C-alpha positions as CSV (number, residue, x, y, z in Angstrom):
1,M,44.9,37.2,112.7
2,L,47.0,38.7,110.0
3,K,45.9,38.6,106.4
4,N,46.7,40.0,103.0
5,V,44.2,41.3,100.5
6,N,44.8,42.7,97.0
7,I,43.4,46.1,96.2
8,S,43.2,47.5,92.7
9,H,46.4,49.3,91.7
10,G,48.0,48.7,95.1
11,I,49.2,46.3,97.6
12,A,47.5,46.2,101.0
13,G,47.9,44.6,104.4
14,R,44.6,44.0,106.2
15,L,44.8,43.6,109.9
16,N,41.7,42.0,111.7
17,V,41.9,43.0,115.3
18,G,38.5,41.8,116.4
19,S,34.9,42.0,115.2
20,L,34.2,45.2,117.1
21,L,37.6,46.8,116.4
22,P,38.5,48.6,113.2
23,V,40.1,46.8,110.3
24,I,43.2,48.7,109.1
25,V,43.9,48.7,105.4
26,V,47.2,50.1,104.3
27,L,47.5,51.4,100.7
28,L,51.1,51.6,99.6
29,V,50.5,54.4,97.1
30,G,54.0,55.8,97.1
31,F,57.3,54.1,96.7
32,L,56.2,50.5,97.1
33,V,54.1,50.2,94.0
34,F,54.3,53.0,91.6
35,G,57.9,54.1,92.3
36,I,56.8,57.7,92.9
37,F,59.0,59.4,95.4
38,I,56.9,62.1,97.2
39,T,58.2,64.3,100.0
40,K,56.6,67.0,102.1
41,P,58.7,69.9,103.4
42,I,57.7,69.4,107.0
43,H,61.2,69.2,108.5
44,A,64.3,71.3,107.8
45,V,67.2,69.2,106.7
46,G,70.8,70.4,107.1
47,L,72.1,69.4,103.6
48,S,74.0,71.7,101.3
49,G,72.9,72.3,97.7
50,L,69.6,71.2,96.2
51,Q,69.5,67.7,97.7
52,P,65.9,66.5,98.5
53,A,64.7,65.8,102.0
54,P,65.8,62.3,102.9
55,Y,62.3,60.9,103.5
56,L,60.2,58.1,102.0
57,N,56.6,58.9,101.6
58,Y,54.0,56.3,102.8
59,Q,50.2,56.5,102.6
60,G,47.7,54.3,104.3
61,R,43.9,54.1,104.8
62,L,42.1,53.1,108.0
63,E,38.7,51.4,107.8
64,N,36.6,49.1,109.9
65,S,35.3,45.7,109.0
66,N,32.3,47.3,107.2
67,G,34.6,49.4,105.0
68,N,33.9,52.6,106.9
69,L,36.8,55.1,107.0
70,L,38.0,55.8,110.5
71,T,39.4,58.7,112.4
72,G,41.1,58.6,115.8
73,N,44.5,58.3,117.4
74,Y,47.0,55.5,116.3
75,Y,50.7,54.7,116.7
76,V,52.2,53.0,113.7
77,A,55.6,51.3,113.7
78,F,57.6,51.1,110.5
79,C,60.7,48.9,110.1
80,I,62.9,48.2,107.1
81,Y,64.6,44.8,106.5
82,T,67.0,43.3,104.0
83,S,65.3,39.9,104.1
84,T,61.6,38.7,104.2
85,T,62.5,36.2,106.9
86,A,64.3,38.6,109.3
87,T,63.1,38.7,112.9
88,A,60.5,41.5,113.4
89,C,61.6,44.7,115.2
90,A,60.0,45.3,118.6
91,P,58.6,48.7,119.3
92,A,58.2,49.6,123.0
93,S,55.1,48.0,124.7
94,T,54.1,51.5,125.8
95,P,54.0,53.3,122.5
96,A,55.9,56.6,121.9
97,T,57.1,58.4,118.8
98,G,60.8,58.0,117.9
99,A,63.4,55.6,116.7
100,I,62.9,51.9,117.6
101,T,65.9,50.7,119.6
102,T,65.2,47.0,119.5
103,L,65.5,46.4,115.8
104,N,66.2,42.7,115.9
105,G,66.5,41.7,112.3
106,A,65.6,45.2,111.0
107,V,68.1,47.8,109.7
108,W,65.9,50.8,110.5
109,G,62.8,51.5,112.4
110,E,60.6,54.3,113.9
111,V,57.2,54.9,115.5
112,Q,54.9,57.7,114.3
113,Y,51.7,59.0,115.8
114,F,48.6,59.8,113.7
115,S,45.6,61.8,114.9
116,S,42.7,63.7,113.3
117,T,43.8,66.8,115.2
118,N,47.5,66.7,114.2
119,S,49.2,68.9,111.7
120,P,48.8,67.8,108.0
121,S,52.0,65.8,108.2
122,N,50.6,63.2,110.6
123,E,46.8,63.8,110.3
124,I,44.2,61.2,109.7
125,E,41.5,62.7,107.5
126,N,38.7,60.5,106.2
127,G,40.7,57.4,107.1
128,V,43.7,58.4,105.1
129,F,47.1,59.1,106.7
130,N,50.4,60.2,105.2
131,A,53.8,59.4,106.7
132,N,57.2,60.7,105.8
133,L,59.5,57.9,107.0
134,G,62.7,59.1,108.4
135,I,61.5,62.1,110.6
136,Y,62.7,60.4,113.9
137,S,65.3,57.9,112.7
138,A,67.3,59.4,109.7
139,L,67.3,57.5,106.4
140,S,70.6,57.8,104.6
141,G,72.1,56.8,101.3
142,S,74.5,54.6,103.1
143,L,71.5,52.5,104.4
144,F,70.3,51.7,100.8
145,N,73.9,51.0,99.7
146,S,74.2,48.2,102.3
147,A,72.1,45.5,100.5
148,S,70.5,44.7,97.2
149,S,66.9,44.3,98.4
150,F,64.9,46.1,101.2
151,Y,61.4,45.3,102.6
152,L,59.0,47.4,104.7
153,G,57.1,46.0,107.7
154,V,54.1,47.8,109.4
155,N,52.7,47.3,112.8
156,V,49.7,49.2,114.3
157,Y,48.9,49.8,118.0
158,N,45.2,49.0,118.5
159,G,44.8,51.0,121.8
160,S,46.0,48.2,124.2
161,A,48.7,46.3,122.3
162,W,50.6,46.0,119.1
163,D,48.7,43.9,116.6
164,G,51.8,42.4,115.1
165,Q,53.7,43.0,112.0
166,M,51.8,42.7,108.7
167,T,52.9,39.9,106.4
168,P,54.2,39.5,103.8
169,L,56.7,42.4,104.0
170,Q,56.4,44.9,101.2
171,Q,59.4,45.2,98.9
172,I,60.7,48.8,98.6
173,D,60.9,49.9,94.9
174,Q,63.9,51.4,93.2
175,V,63.0,55.0,94.1
176,A,64.2,54.6,97.7
177,Y,67.6,54.0,96.2
178,A,67.6,57.5,94.8
179,M,68.8,58.6,98.3
180,D,72.1,57.0,97.3
181,T,72.5,59.4,94.4
182,A,74.2,61.7,97.0
183,M,76.7,59.0,97.6
184,L,79.3,57.1,95.5
185,D,79.6,53.5,96.7
186,G,78.5,54.7,100.1
187,Y,80.9,57.7,100.3
188,G,79.4,61.2,100.7
189,A,80.5,64.5,99.2
190,A,81.7,67.5,101.1
191,T,83.9,70.6,100.8
192,P,86.3,71.0,102.5
193,T,86.9,67.3,102.1
194,G,87.5,65.1,105.2
195,A,87.9,61.4,105.7
196,N,85.9,59.0,103.5
197,Q,84.3,61.7,101.3
198,I,84.2,62.5,97.6
199,V,86.2,65.6,96.7
200,L,84.2,68.6,95.7
201,T,85.1,72.1,94.6
202,N,84.0,75.2,96.5
203,S,82.3,78.2,94.9
204,S,85.6,79.4,93.6
205,G,86.4,76.0,92.0
206,Y,89.1,75.2,94.5
207,I,89.6,71.8,96.2
208,T,90.3,72.1,100.0
209,L,91.5,69.1,101.9
210,S,90.6,69.4,105.6
211,D,93.1,67.3,107.4
212,T,96.1,68.1,109.6
213,N,98.5,66.7,107.1
214,P,96.6,66.3,103.8
215,Q,98.2,64.2,101.1
216,I,97.5,63.3,97.4
217,N,98.8,59.8,96.9
218,A,99.2,57.7,93.8
219,T,98.3,54.1,94.4
220,G,100.4,52.6,91.6
221,T,103.6,53.2,89.7
222,N,102.2,55.3,87.0
223,T,102.7,59.1,86.7
224,L,100.8,61.5,88.9
225,T,100.1,64.5,86.7
226,L,99.0,68.1,87.6
227,N,98.0,70.1,84.6
228,G,97.5,73.8,84.0
229,S,95.0,75.1,81.5
230,G,97.4,75.0,78.6
231,A,100.6,73.3,77.6
232,T,102.3,74.9,80.6
233,G,100.9,75.7,84.0
234,N,101.7,76.8,87.6
235,V,101.9,74.6,90.6
236,C,101.7,76.7,93.7
237,F,103.1,75.8,97.1
238,F,102.3,77.9,100.2
239,S,101.3,81.4,99.1
240,C,100.6,81.4,95.3
241,T,101.4,85.2,95.2
242,T,105.0,84.6,96.3
243,S,105.9,81.0,95.5
244,N,105.1,79.6,92.1
245,I,106.7,76.7,90.2
246,A,106.1,77.0,86.5
247,V,106.2,73.6,84.8
248,G,106.7,73.4,81.1
249,T,106.1,69.7,80.4
250,T,107.0,67.3,83.2
251,L,108.3,67.9,86.7
252,N,109.5,64.8,88.5
253,I,110.6,65.2,92.1
254,S,112.1,62.1,93.7
255,S,114.2,61.4,96.8
256,T,117.7,59.8,96.5
257,T,120.5,58.5,98.7
258,P,120.3,60.4,102.0
259,L,123.3,62.0,103.8
260,L,125.3,59.9,106.3
261,T,124.4,62.4,109.1
262,A,121.7,65.1,109.4
263,T,123.5,68.4,108.9
264,D,122.7,72.1,108.3
265,Q,124.8,75.1,107.5
266,A,127.1,73.0,105.4
267,T,128.5,74.1,102.0
268,S,128.7,71.9,98.9
269,V,130.2,71.7,95.4
270,V,130.0,69.4,92.4
271,Y,133.0,68.2,90.4
272,N,133.8,65.5,87.8
273,G,130.7,63.4,88.6
274,Y,130.8,63.7,92.4
275,I,129.0,65.9,94.9
276,Y,130.7,67.0,98.1
277,E,129.2,68.2,101.5
278,I,131.7,70.1,103.5
279,G,131.5,71.0,107.2
280,G,128.3,72.3,108.8
281,N,126.6,71.5,112.0
282,N,125.2,68.1,113.1
283,G,124.5,69.2,116.6
284,S,127.9,70.8,116.9
285,V,130.3,72.3,114.3
286,T,131.9,69.5,112.4
287,T,135.0,68.9,110.2
288,T,133.3,66.1,108.2
289,V,133.5,66.0,104.4
290,D,131.3,63.4,102.6
291,Y,131.0,62.7,98.9
292,A,128.8,60.6,96.6
293,P,128.9,59.7,92.9
294,I,126.2,61.3,90.7
295,N,124.6,58.7,88.5
296,S,123.4,59.3,84.9
297,D,119.8,59.2,85.9
298,G,120.3,61.9,88.5
299,T,120.3,59.7,91.6
300,L,123.2,59.5,94.0
301,G,125.4,56.6,94.9
302,T,126.6,55.8,98.4
303,W,127.9,58.7,100.5
304,T,131.4,58.1,101.8
305,A,133.6,60.2,104.2
306,T,136.8,61.6,102.8
307,T,139.6,63.8,104.2
308,S,138.2,66.0,107.0
309,L,138.7,69.8,107.3
310,P,141.6,70.9,109.6
311,V,139.2,72.9,111.7
312,A,135.4,72.4,112.3
313,T,133.6,75.1,110.3
314,E,130.0,76.0,109.5
315,Q,128.3,78.6,107.2
316,A,131.4,78.7,105.0
317,T,131.3,79.0,101.2
318,S,133.1,76.9,98.7
319,V,134.1,76.6,95.0
320,V,136.0,74.1,92.8
321,Y,138.5,75.0,90.2
322,N,141.1,73.1,88.1
323,G,141.1,70.0,90.3
324,Y,140.9,71.7,93.7
325,V,138.2,72.4,96.2
326,Y,138.3,75.6,98.3
327,E,136.5,76.3,101.5
328,I,136.3,80.0,102.3
329,G,135.6,81.8,105.7
330,G,132.8,80.7,107.9
331,Y,132.4,80.2,111.7
332,N,134.5,77.8,113.7
333,G,132.2,77.5,116.7
334,S,133.6,80.5,118.6
335,A,134.5,83.1,116.0
336,L,134.2,84.1,112.4
337,V,137.3,83.3,110.4
338,T,139.2,84.6,107.3
339,T,140.8,81.2,106.6
340,V,140.8,79.7,103.2
341,Y,141.4,75.9,102.9
342,Y,142.0,74.0,99.7
343,A,142.5,70.3,98.8
344,P,143.2,68.4,95.6
345,I,140.3,66.3,94.2
346,N,141.5,62.8,93.2
347,S,140.2,60.9,90.2
348,N,138.3,58.5,92.4
349,G,136.5,61.3,94.1
350,T,138.5,61.3,97.3
351,L,140.2,64.5,98.6
352,G,143.9,64.9,99.3
353,S,145.2,66.8,102.3
354,W,143.8,70.2,103.2
355,S,146.2,73.2,103.2
356,T,145.7,76.9,103.8
357,T,146.2,79.7,101.3
358,T,145.7,83.5,101.2
359,P,143.0,84.4,103.7
360,I,140.0,86.7,102.8
361,L,140.2,90.3,103.8
362,L,137.3,90.3,106.3
363,A,136.1,87.5,108.5
364,T,132.6,86.5,107.3
365,D,130.1,83.7,107.3
366,A,126.9,83.1,105.3
367,A,128.6,84.5,102.2
368,T,128.4,83.1,98.7
369,S,131.2,82.6,96.2
370,V,131.8,81.9,92.5
371,V,134.8,81.1,90.3
372,Y,135.4,82.4,86.8
373,N,138.4,82.3,84.4
374,G,141.0,81.8,87.1
375,Y,139.5,84.1,89.7
376,V,137.4,83.4,92.8
377,Y,134.9,85.9,94.2
378,E,133.4,86.0,97.7
379,I,130.2,88.0,97.8
380,G,128.3,89.5,100.8
381,G,127.9,87.6,104.1
382,Y,127.9,88.6,107.8
383,N,130.9,90.1,109.6
384,G,129.7,89.5,113.2
385,S,127.9,92.8,113.6
386,A,126.3,93.6,110.3
387,L,125.5,92.2,106.8
388,V,128.2,93.3,104.4
389,T,128.1,94.6,100.8
């Protein structure tokens, strides 16, 4: 028969298991009444920093029907519930220490063994035993983040059978929820940071994101800001010793209208509100010339094809001057060339027909070029056997 009895300054569950068998009185001295969270360093815990061991301390007293304190060997099952009407957990009929696998309505459960010959952590001395809940089935902050109320049930093995869970269940006080202080809404903290974790800095103050393709994403339309220590700061990509971007006030990087065709080794110029992509390689050397209007906000309008080059060319260089665009040198798919092509730029952005003019002195590709005060300059490049000066 299961009864409850009030004991001064505590809540107790008294279990009568027969006139000749002991009466077990459980004093909930720790977290259930006074809100005192006591831990004993009996198990090493693999947590970083100064986090406390994730145990709940529970103390009980064993006595017989005459009030005499008992010693001996006892298995005790502890289960945690989120409701006082939940179906009781079911420890194995043959008792053994460890996690309880048949939880039924419980959210956590384990069996511990107490003996007068055990180490201090599970010893019965003058009828008093002390348990650190969580040594076999881990207690975590996420458990106490899963509901608003939690209750503890206790069941004692009398030597031949389990006596049955004591009623009523004992409500767990607020101190158990201190385990959730290592969490934020159920999310843990770590460095480097993986999935579903709070971002921490390492010993150098750096944030490391441990993912194959880490991202920092803004979830709204407002500005995502990276600030240095002062009015200006450095934003480093790749190796910060070789690649720094110094930002004075605001750096906005946005994508705009893509090219018509994926291309590399092309050349490009800007003139009178239009941008031009000339030649290149889109899987093979191409004659294509595309252009797009440049809008006042920096975005590009629609790309459109215009007059193609006479000969497919890649790795050429180009300039614009006085209403004409010039393509200089490059590689035609089989050889380096000295050819210089030019075409008039119409007011609507289209190009007229391409023509040839005076070739350069040395066939080169991958050169650069500039125009100034009526003169055009080709600088450097590769002549087929060596870089040139």
